[in-house]
MARBA-3410 file (N, C-alpha, C, O; in Angstrom, 1 decimal):
132
-168.8,-160.9,154.1,-168.1,-161.0,152.8,-166.7,-160.4,152.9,-165.8,-160.8,152.2 ~ -166.5,-159.4,153.7,-165.2,-158.8,153.9,-164.2,-159.8,154.5,-163.1,-159.8,154.1 ~ -164.7,-160.6,155.4,-163.9,-161.6,156.1,-163.4,-162.6,155.1,-162.3,-163.0,155.1 ~ -164.3,-163.0,154.2,-164.0,-164.0,153.2,-163.0,-163.4,152.2,-162.1,-164.1,151.8 ~ -163.2,-162.2,151.8,-162.3,-161.5,150.9,-160.9,-161.5,151.5,-159.9,-161.7,150.9
-160.8,-161.1,152.8,-159.5,-160.9,153.5,-158.8,-162.3,153.6,-157.6,-162.4,153.5 ~ -159.6,-163.3,153.9,-159.0,-164.7,154.0,-158.4,-165.2,152.7,-157.3,-165.7,152.7 ~ -159.1,-164.9,151.6,-158.6,-165.4,150.3,-157.4,-164.5,149.9,-156.5,-165.0,149.2 ~ -157.4,-163.3,150.2,-156.3,-162.4,149.9,-155.1,-162.9,150.7,-153.9,-162.9,150.2 ~ -155.3,-163.2,152.0,-154.2,-163.7,152.8,-153.6,-165.0,152.3,-152.4,-165.3,152.4
-154.5,-165.9,151.7,-154.0,-167.1,151.1,-153.0,-166.9,150.0,-152.0,-167.6,149.8 ~ -153.2,-165.8,149.3,-152.2,-165.4,148.2,-150.8,-165.1,148.9,-149.8,-165.4,148.3 ~ -150.9,-164.4,150.0,-149.6,-164.1,150.7,-148.9,-165.3,151.2,-147.7,-165.4,151.2 ~ -149.7,-166.3,151.6,-149.1,-167.6,152.1,-148.5,-168.3,150.9,-147.5,-168.9,151.1 ~ -149.2,-168.3,149.8,-148.6,-168.9,148.6,-147.2,-168.3,148.2,-146.3,-169.0,147.9
-147.2,-167.0,148.2,-146.0,-166.3,147.9,-144.9,-166.6,148.9,-143.7,-166.8,148.6 ~ -145.3,-166.6,150.2,-144.3,-166.9,151.3,-143.7,-168.3,151.1,-142.5,-168.5,151.3 ~ -144.6,-169.2,150.6,-144.1,-170.6,150.4,-143.0,-170.6,149.3,-142.1,-171.3,149.4 ~ -143.2,-169.8,148.2,-142.2,-169.7,147.2,-140.9,-169.1,147.6,-139.8,-169.5,147.1 ~ -140.9,-168.3,148.6,-139.7,-167.7,149.1,-138.9,-168.7,149.9,-137.7,-168.7,149.9
-139.6,-169.5,150.7,-138.9,-170.5,151.6,-138.5,-171.8,150.9,-137.7,-172.5,151.4 ~ -139.1,-172.1,149.8,-138.8,-173.3,149.1,-137.8,-173.1,148.0,-137.8,-172.0,147.4 ~ -137.0,-174.1,147.7,-136.0,-173.9,146.6,-136.6,-174.1,145.3,-137.4,-175.0,145.1 ~ -136.3,-173.2,144.4,-136.9,-173.3,143.0,-136.0,-174.1,142.1,-134.7,-174.1,142.3 ~ -136.5,-174.8,141.2,-135.7,-175.6,140.2,-135.1,-174.7,139.2,-135.6,-173.6,138.9
-133.9,-175.1,138.7,-133.2,-174.3,137.7,-133.6,-174.8,136.3,-133.2,-175.9,135.9 ~ -134.3,-174.0,135.6,-134.7,-174.4,134.2,-135.0,-173.1,133.4,-136.0,-172.4,133.6 ~ -134.0,-172.7,132.6,-134.2,-171.5,131.8,-134.0,-171.8,130.3,-133.3,-171.1,129.6 ~ -134.7,-172.7,129.8,-134.7,-173.0,128.4,-135.9,-172.4,127.7,-136.7,-171.8,128.3 ~ -135.9,-172.5,126.4,-137.0,-171.9,125.6,-138.3,-172.5,125.9,-139.3,-171.7,126.0
-138.4,-173.8,126.2,-139.7,-174.4,126.5,-140.2,-173.8,127.8,-141.5,-173.6,128.0 ~ -139.4,-173.5,128.8,-139.8,-172.9,130.0,-140.3,-171.5,129.8,-141.3,-171.2,130.5 ~ -139.7,-170.8,129.0,-140.2,-169.4,128.7,-141.6,-169.5,128.1,-142.4,-168.6,128.4 ~ -141.8,-170.4,127.2,-143.1,-170.5,126.5,-144.2,-170.9,127.5,-145.3,-170.4,127.6 ~ -143.8,-171.8,128.4,-144.8,-172.3,129.5,-145.0,-171.1,130.4,-146.2,-170.9,130.8
-144.0,-170.4,130.8,-144.2,-169.2,131.7,-145.2,-168.2,131.0,-146.1,-167.7,131.7 ~ -144.9,-167.9,129.8,-145.8,-167.0,129.1,-147.2,-167.5,129.0,-148.2,-166.7,129.2 ~ -147.4,-168.8,128.7,-148.8,-169.4,128.6,-149.5,-169.3,130.0,-150.6,-169.0,130.1 ~ -148.8,-169.7,131.0,-149.4,-169.6,132.4,-149.7,-168.2,132.8,-150.7,-168.0,133.4 ~ -148.8,-167.3,132.5,-149.1,-165.9,132.8,-150.3,-165.3,132.1,-151.1,-164.6,132.6
-150.3,-165.7,130.8,-151.5,-165.2,129.9,-152.8,-165.8,130.4,-153.8,-165.1,130.5 ~ -152.7,-167.1,130.8,-153.9,-167.7,131.3,-154.4,-167.1,132.7,-155.6,-166.9,132.9 ~ -153.4,-166.7,133.5,-153.7,-166.1,134.8,-154.4,-164.7,134.6,-155.3,-164.4,135.2 ~ -153.8,-163.9,133.7,-154.4,-162.6,133.4,-155.8,-162.8,132.8,-156.7,-162.0,133.1 ~ -156.0,-163.8,131.9,-157.3,-164.0,131.3,-158.3,-164.4,132.4,-159.4,-163.9,132.4
-157.9,-165.2,133.4,-158.8,-165.6,134.4,-159.2,-164.4,135.3,-160.4,-164.3,135.7 ~ -158.3,-163.5,135.6,-158.6,-162.3,136.4,-159.6,-161.5,135.6,-160.5,-160.9,136.2 ~ -159.4,-161.3,134.3,-160.3,-160.5,133.5,-161.7,-161.1,133.5,-162.7,-160.4,133.6 ~ -161.8,-162.4,133.3,-163.0,-163.2,133.3,-163.7,-163.0,134.6,-165.0,-163.0,134.7 ~ -163.0,-162.9,135.7,-163.6,-162.8,137.0,-164.5,-161.6,137.2,-165.5,-161.6,137.8
-164.1,-160.5,136.5,-164.9,-159.3,136.5,-166.2,-159.4,135.8,-167.2,-158.9,136.2 ~ -166.1,-160.1,134.7,-167.4,-160.4,133.9,-168.3,-161.3,134.7,-169.5,-161.0,134.7 ~ -167.8,-162.3,135.3,-168.6,-163.2,136.1,-169.2,-162.5,137.3,-170.4,-162.6,137.6 ~ -168.4,-161.7,138.0,-169.0,-161.0,139.1,-170.0,-160.0,138.7,-171.1,-159.8,139.4 ~ -169.8,-159.3,137.6,-170.8,-158.3,137.1,-172.1,-159.0,136.8,-173.2,-158.4,137.0
-172.0,-160.2,136.2,-173.3,-161.0,135.9,-174.0,-161.3,137.2,-175.2,-161.2,137.2 ~ -173.3,-161.7,138.2,-174.0,-162.0,139.5,-174.5,-160.8,140.1,-175.6,-160.8,140.8 ~ -173.8,-159.7,140.0,-174.3,-158.4,140.6,-175.6,-158.0,139.9,-176.6,-157.6,140.6 ~ -175.7,-158.1,138.6,-176.9,-157.8,137.8,-178.0,-158.7,138.2,-179.2,-158.2,138.3 ~ -177.8,-160.0,138.4,-178.8,-160.9,138.8,-179.3,-160.6,140.2,-180.5,-160.7,140.4
-178.4,-160.3,141.1,-178.8,-160.0,142.5,-179.7,-158.8,142.5,-180.6,-158.7,143.3 ~ -179.3,-157.8,141.7,-180.1,-156.6,141.6,-181.5,-156.8,141.0,-182.5,-156.3,141.5 ~ -181.5,-157.6,139.9,-182.8,-157.9,139.3,-183.7,-158.8,140.2,-184.9,-158.6,140.2 ~ -183.2,-159.8,140.8,-183.9,-160.7,141.6,-184.1,-160.3,143.1,-184.8,-160.9,143.9 ~ -183.4,-159.2,143.4,-183.3,-158.7,144.8,-182.9,-159.9,145.8,-183.6,-160.2,146.8
-181.8,-160.5,145.4,-181.3,-161.7,146.1,-179.8,-161.4,146.6,-178.9,-161.6,145.8 ~ -179.6,-160.9,147.8,-178.3,-160.5,148.2,-177.3,-161.7,148.2,-176.1,-161.6,148.2 ~ -177.9,-162.9,148.4,-177.0,-164.1,148.4,-176.3,-164.3,147.1,-175.2,-164.9,147.1 ~ -176.8,-163.8,146.0,-176.1,-163.9,144.7,-174.9,-163.1,144.7,-173.9,-163.4,144.0 ~ -174.9,-162.0,145.5,-173.7,-161.2,145.6,-172.5,-162.0,146.2,-171.4,-161.9,145.7
-172.8,-162.7,147.2,-171.8,-163.5,147.9,-171.3,-164.6,146.9,-170.1,-164.9,146.9 ~ -172.2,-165.2,146.2,-171.8,-166.3,145.3,-170.9,-165.7,144.2,-169.9,-166.3,143.8 ~ -171.3,-164.5,143.7,-170.5,-163.9,142.6,-169.1,-163.5,143.2,-168.1,-163.6,142.4 ~ -169.0,-163.0,144.4,-167.8,-162.7,145.0,-166.9,-163.9,145.2,-165.7,-163.9,144.9 ~ -167.4,-165.0,145.6,-166.7,-166.2,145.8,-166.1,-166.7,144.5,-164.9,-167.1,144.4
-166.9,-166.7,143.5,-166.5,-167.2,142.2,-165.4,-166.3,141.6,-164.4,-166.8,141.1 ~ -165.6,-165.0,141.7,-164.6,-164.0,141.2,-163.3,-164.2,141.9,-162.2,-164.2,141.3 ~ -163.3,-164.3,143.2,-162.1,-164.5,144.0,-161.4,-165.8,143.7,-160.2,-165.9,143.7 ~ -162.2,-166.9,143.4,-161.7,-168.1,143.0,-160.9,-168.0,141.7,-159.9,-168.7,141.5 ~ -161.5,-167.3,140.8,-160.8,-167.1,139.5,-159.5,-166.4,139.7,-158.4,-166.7,139.2
-159.5,-165.4,140.6,-158.2,-164.6,140.9,-157.2,-165.5,141.6,-156.0,-165.5,141.3 ~ -157.7,-166.3,142.5,-156.8,-167.2,143.2,-156.2,-168.3,142.3,-155.1,-168.7,142.4 ~ -157.0,-168.7,141.3,-156.5,-169.7,140.3,-155.3,-169.1,139.5,-154.4,-169.8,139.1 ~ -155.4,-167.8,139.3,-154.3,-167.1,138.6,-153.0,-167.2,139.4,-151.9,-167.4,138.9 ~ -153.1,-167.0,140.7,-152.0,-167.1,141.6,-151.5,-168.5,141.7,-150.3,-168.8,141.7
-152.4,-169.5,141.6,-152.0,-170.9,141.6,-151.2,-171.2,140.3,-150.3,-172.1,140.3 ~ -151.6,-170.6,139.2,-150.8,-170.8,138.0,-149.4,-170.2,138.1,-148.5,-170.8,137.6 ~ -149.3,-169.1,138.9,-147.9,-168.6,139.2,-147.1,-169.6,140.0,-145.9,-169.7,139.9 ~ -147.8,-170.2,141.0,-147.2,-171.2,141.8,-146.7,-172.4,141.0,-145.6,-172.9,141.2 ~ -147.6,-172.8,140.1,-147.2,-173.9,139.2,-146.0,-173.5,138.3,-145.1,-174.3,138.1
-146.0,-172.3,137.8,-144.8,-171.8,137.1,-143.6,-171.8,137.9,-142.5,-172.2,137.4 ~ -143.7,-171.4,139.1,-142.5,-171.5,140.0,-142.0,-172.9,140.2,-140.7,-173.1,140.1 ~ -142.8,-173.8,140.4,-142.4,-175.2,140.7,-141.9,-175.9,139.4,-141.0,-176.8,139.5 ~ -142.5,-175.6,138.3,-142.1,-176.3,137.1,-140.9,-175.7,136.4,-140.0,-176.4,136.0 ~ -141.0,-174.4,136.2,-139.9,-173.8,135.4,-138.9,-173.1,136.2,-137.7,-173.0,135.8
-139.2,-172.7,137.4,-138.2,-171.9,138.2,-138.0,-170.5,137.7,-137.0,-169.9,138.1 ~ -138.8,-170.0,136.9,-138.7,-168.7,136.3,-138.7,-167.7,137.4,-139.5,-167.7,138.4 ~ -137.8,-166.7,137.3,-137.7,-165.6,138.3,-138.8,-164.6,138.3,-139.0,-163.9,139.2 ~ -139.6,-164.6,137.2,-140.8,-163.7,137.1,-142.1,-164.4,137.3,-143.1,-163.9,136.9 ~ -142.1,-165.5,138.1,-143.3,-166.1,138.4,-144.3,-165.3,139.2,-145.5,-165.5,139.2
-143.8,-164.3,139.9,-144.6,-163.4,140.8,-145.5,-162.5,140.0,-146.4,-161.9,140.7 ~ -145.4,-162.4,138.7,-146.2,-161.5,137.9,-147.7,-161.9,138.1,-148.6,-161.1,138.2 ~ -147.9,-163.2,138.0,-149.3,-163.7,138.2,-149.8,-163.5,139.6,-151.0,-163.3,139.8 ~ -148.9,-163.5,140.6,-149.3,-163.1,142.0,-149.8,-161.7,142.0,-150.8,-161.4,142.7 ~ -149.0,-160.8,141.4,-149.4,-159.4,141.4,-150.7,-159.2,140.7,-151.6,-158.4,141.2
-150.9,-159.8,139.5,-152.2,-159.7,138.8,-153.3,-160.2,139.7,-154.4,-159.6,139.7 ~ -153.1,-161.3,140.4,-154.2,-161.9,141.2,-154.5,-161.0,142.4,-155.7,-160.8,142.7 ~ -153.5,-160.4,143.0,-153.7,-159.5,144.2,-154.4,-158.3,143.7,-155.4,-157.8,144.4 ~ -154.1,-157.7,142.6,-154.8,-156.5,142.1,-156.2,-156.8,141.8,-157.1,-156.1,142.1 ~ -156.4,-158.0,141.2,-157.8,-158.4,140.9,-158.6,-158.6,142.2,-159.8,-158.1,142.2
-158.0,-159.2,143.2,-158.7,-159.3,144.5,-159.0,-158.0,145.1,-160.1,-157.8,145.7 ~ -158.1,-157.1,145.1,-158.3,-155.8,145.7,-159.4,-155.1,145.0,-160.2,-154.4,145.6 ~ -159.5,-155.2,143.7,-160.6,-154.6,142.9,-161.9,-155.2,143.2,-163.0,-154.6,142.9 ~ -161.9,-156.5,143.7,-163.1,-157.2,144.0,-163.6,-156.9,145.4,-164.5,-157.7,146.0 ~ -163.0,-156.0,146.1,-163.4,-155.7,147.5,-164.9,-155.5,147.6,-165.5,-154.8,146.8
-165.5,-156.2,148.5,-167.0,-156.1,148.6,-167.5,-154.7,149.0,-166.9,-154.1,149.9 ~ -168.4,-154.2,148.2,-168.9,-152.8,148.5,-170.3,-152.9,149.1,-171.1,-153.7,148.7 ~ -170.5,-152.0,150.0,-171.8,-151.9,150.6,-172.9,-151.4,149.7,-174.1,-151.8,149.8 ~ -172.5,-150.6,148.7,-173.5,-150.1,147.7,-174.2,-151.3,146.9,-175.4,-151.2,146.7 ~ -173.4,-152.3,146.6,-173.9,-153.4,145.8,-174.9,-154.2,146.7,-176.0,-154.6,146.2
-174.6,-154.3,147.9,-175.6,-155.0,148.8,-176.8,-154.2,149.0,-177.9,-154.8,149.1 ~ -176.7,-152.9,149.1,-177.8,-152.0,149.3,-178.7,-152.1,148.1,-180.0,-152.1,148.2 ~ -178.2,-152.1,146.9,-179.0,-152.1,145.7,-179.7,-153.5,145.6,-180.8,-153.6,145.1 ~ -179.0,-154.6,146.0,-179.7,-155.9,145.9,-180.8,-156.0,147.0,-181.6,-156.9,146.8 ~ -180.8,-155.2,148.0,-181.8,-155.3,149.0,-182.8,-154.2,149.0,-183.7,-154.1,149.9
-182.7,-153.3,148.0,-183.4,-152.1,148.0,-184.9,-152.3,148.0,-185.6,-151.7,148.8 ~ -185.4,-153.1,147.1,-186.9,-153.3,147.0,-187.4,-154.1,148.2,-188.5,-153.8,148.7 ~ -186.6,-155.0,148.7,-187.1,-155.8,149.9,-187.2,-154.9,151.1,-188.0,-155.2,152.0 ~ -186.4,-153.8,151.2,-186.5,-152.9,152.3,-187.7,-152.0,152.2,-188.3,-151.6,153.2 ~ -188.1,-151.7,151.0,-189.3,-150.9,150.7,-190.6,-151.6,151.2,-191.6,-150.9,151.6
-190.6,-152.9,151.2,-191.8,-153.6,151.5,-192.0,-153.7,153.0,-193.1,-153.9,153.5 ~ -191.0,-153.4,153.8,-191.1,-153.5,155.3,-191.6,-152.3,155.8,-191.8,-152.2,157.1
END
């Protein structure tokens, strides 16, 4: 799970590097600002939702003693965070706003907070270890 987490975090770095090497369009009108705000708000919302989704999967894994649900929850939560970064990428290509990187920061912080923890895996496997 740590390898998966690291790979998806690295993909955010690659998206950001792509924005540095590609030329951004010039568009600083009012409609662009509204679109930038909407995309940033949607990205922040997706990162917040990722925590609720992951917590639901952690609770199910604990109740059902199914460690595979932890991985599923992690993948879905990281996908939500990555979609926030993709919204920042869309903002970069459509509006050319210089603050497109805010959604990247939000996505990276979300992914860092989703780092897989050994305690969650231990709790999901606790009862099955007692039976052995």
